C-alpha positions, 0 to 999 in steps of 0.5 A: 640220434637226430635232433629233431627226433630227441626233440619230438620225443620229449615233446611226447614224454612231456618233458616240455623244457627239454623240447624247448631247448633243443628246438632252440638251438635247431632255430639258431641254425637254422630259422627257417625250419618250420617243423621246430618252428612248430614244436617249439610252439606247442611245446610252449602252450603245453606248459601253460595249457587249461582245460576252457571246458569248466565254467569260470568263477563269476567275480566282481568285474561279472559283478559290475559290467554284467550286460547280458541278463536276460530278466531281472526277475526269473522263473523260480527254477530258471536261473541259477543267480536266483534257486529256487527249492526244487524238487527233493531239495532239502531245507535251507535248515539243514543243506547250507547254501551260497550266498546265492542258495545255491546248496554246497556240494560235495565237489570242489569245482568252478563255480562252487566256492562261491556264490555269485555276490549279491552287492558290491561291498559282498564282492570286494570283501567276500571272494579271495585268493589264497595267495592275496587279499584282492578280489577274484575276477574272472580275467585279473586271476588265471588270464593275467598269469598265463599272458606273463608264461613266456616272460617267465619263459623266455627271459630274451623276449619274447619266442614270436613278436606278434605285431609284427606277424603276417596273418593272413600268410599264416592264415593260408598255411592250416598246420602251421596257423593252428599250432600259431592260435593256440601258442598266441590264445593260450601261451600270449594270451592275447585274444584279440590276434587269435581272434583275428588269426581264426577268422582270417583261417576260417575264411582261408578255409571256406567256413567248412572246417570245425575246428576253427569255428570252434576257436572263433568261438572261444575268441568271443567267450573270452571277450564276452562277447557271448551270442557272438559264440553261439552262433559260432559254436552252433555252427561247428556243431552242424559240421562235426559234432564234437563232445567238446563243442557241446560242453564249451556250447553249456558253458555259454547258456551258463554264464546268460544265466540259461541253465534249462537250455544249457541241460538241454545242450548237454542232453542233445550231446549225450543223445548222440555220445552215449556214456560220454560221463563229461556230458551227463556229471553237466546236467547232474552239476546243473540241477544241483546247482538249479537246487532239483536234488532229485534230478541231480542223483539221479544222473550221478547215479548214471554216470556211476554205470559208465564211470564206476572210479568217478570220484565226483558224482559219489562225492556228490551224492554221498553229500545229498545222503548225509544232509537227507539223514541218511548218513549210513549210506553217506558213509559206505560212499566216502569209504569208497572214495577212501578204497580209490586212493583219495587221501584228503581233510576234506575226505576225513572231515565227512568221514567223522561227521557220518560216524557220528551220526551214524552212533559209530562213536569210536570212529568219530574222534580219530578221524578228524584227528587225521583231519587235522594232522592232514589240513594244511589251508587255515580255512579248511583248518577252520572248517575241521574246527567248527565241525568238532565244536558240533560233534561236541554239542551233541554230546553235551561237552559245551567245553570241548564246543567252545574251544573248538570253536575258539580254535575255529576263529584262529584259524580263520577270523572270518567263520560267520558259523563258528560265532554264532555257535560263540553267540549262543553259547554265551547267551546259554553263560549270561553273558549277555553283551559278548554274544551280541557281539558274537551275532554281529560278528556273524551276520555280518560276516555272511548276512545270506545266513539266518541262524545270526538275524535271528538270534540276535533277535530273540538277544534284543527281546531278552535285553527289551530292544524290541526295534532291533528284534523287529528289525532283525528277525525283518532280515531273518525274514529276508534271508528265508524267502530270497530262497524259499517258498512261503510254505517252506519259511513256515516250516523252518520258522516252526522248527527254528522258534528257540534259539538256533 
């Protein structure tokens, strides 16, 4: 069998290591074999390829060096950094939010696991990866690992010496230039050389190739030149209306905090590509980030009309129904996920909560037991034990709830909600100093939560420390006013006039 044909067969079956090995042998015999060179380049790229469409997490680097803000004080409902209450949004006292005020989503995706840090101290302390204690930045995580992939796959040195490449020569040969660009951009993570090649290739194609304009936009986006990226994506859309280009352009507007413009781009793309679920999902995500749950749920339901197996849409609709006091309807959506084959800790945890609030007590503990048996991450284990503690509080078993919250802290010592609830339980027992320490730990770990501030104020008032009580009430009010308007604030204050 022809070795090149065999290598291509391995490539199509995604056995990239075998493909690279055969191509390397062919290149040892004939270093000028362009077919083997191009195929090896594509195989190395596919080993580390990551889809660039999803919005990246904003880390500490973006917090410190962000010079793309349009306005420091934005109108409500126009900024992802200061979202308003929106339409159909449950109060902050019902649905938990991130530090920036975004509601906690029902599906794990980039940009939802932690809000934009409010201060440098929060940025240093809160966002961490599972394998390191260093703060996360968008460049220090994924991109650095991609940049070192070449050393892992070629221990004798890089496959292509980028410093000695004749860029104009390759730019004049489109078939080789495209595979070379993807190798430089994804495998070597050398954005500047990739940008140079893309610019020369765009010029060589007389600015008529939309693909090179998209690649230019990707390079500009990676370098933080968002306005230049916007121009390239718009120019590419004039030549060819591709779904990915709409997604990239919306990603640019999302990064520069113009969600309404991003929604318009998504809607324009959805009109041109009717039934494209990625565009409809993007609209729903942005409405959800803006706390406009009515429009978000409408678009998620529209997604399900075209793709009834869309996991994210089903999960987010289920979460919305749960936080709007409809656990029975949420239970149907989560059962649908279970029937589709989703089998993880988070799903069984949500099923347990829905069963409890839907008064199906026989299934509640069974679901939580299954969730604990599937859990591997300490933070997830802590959340499950915290929810078990909440269920125990609901049935009046204070001893079980106390032990469950303690188990949550043993799994994750930074679980602020568990500290707050332990403080309430200690206060009910009359151990005021212990409760005070728990409340202090809670609002130190999560300054955006209003419950520990208010509980600390109530405790300080009972101890006669009126100055601490007043300052804690002020901090609780600040936590309220960051995310809710005055009418909502008065409503929540009436609801939470007793211990939370």
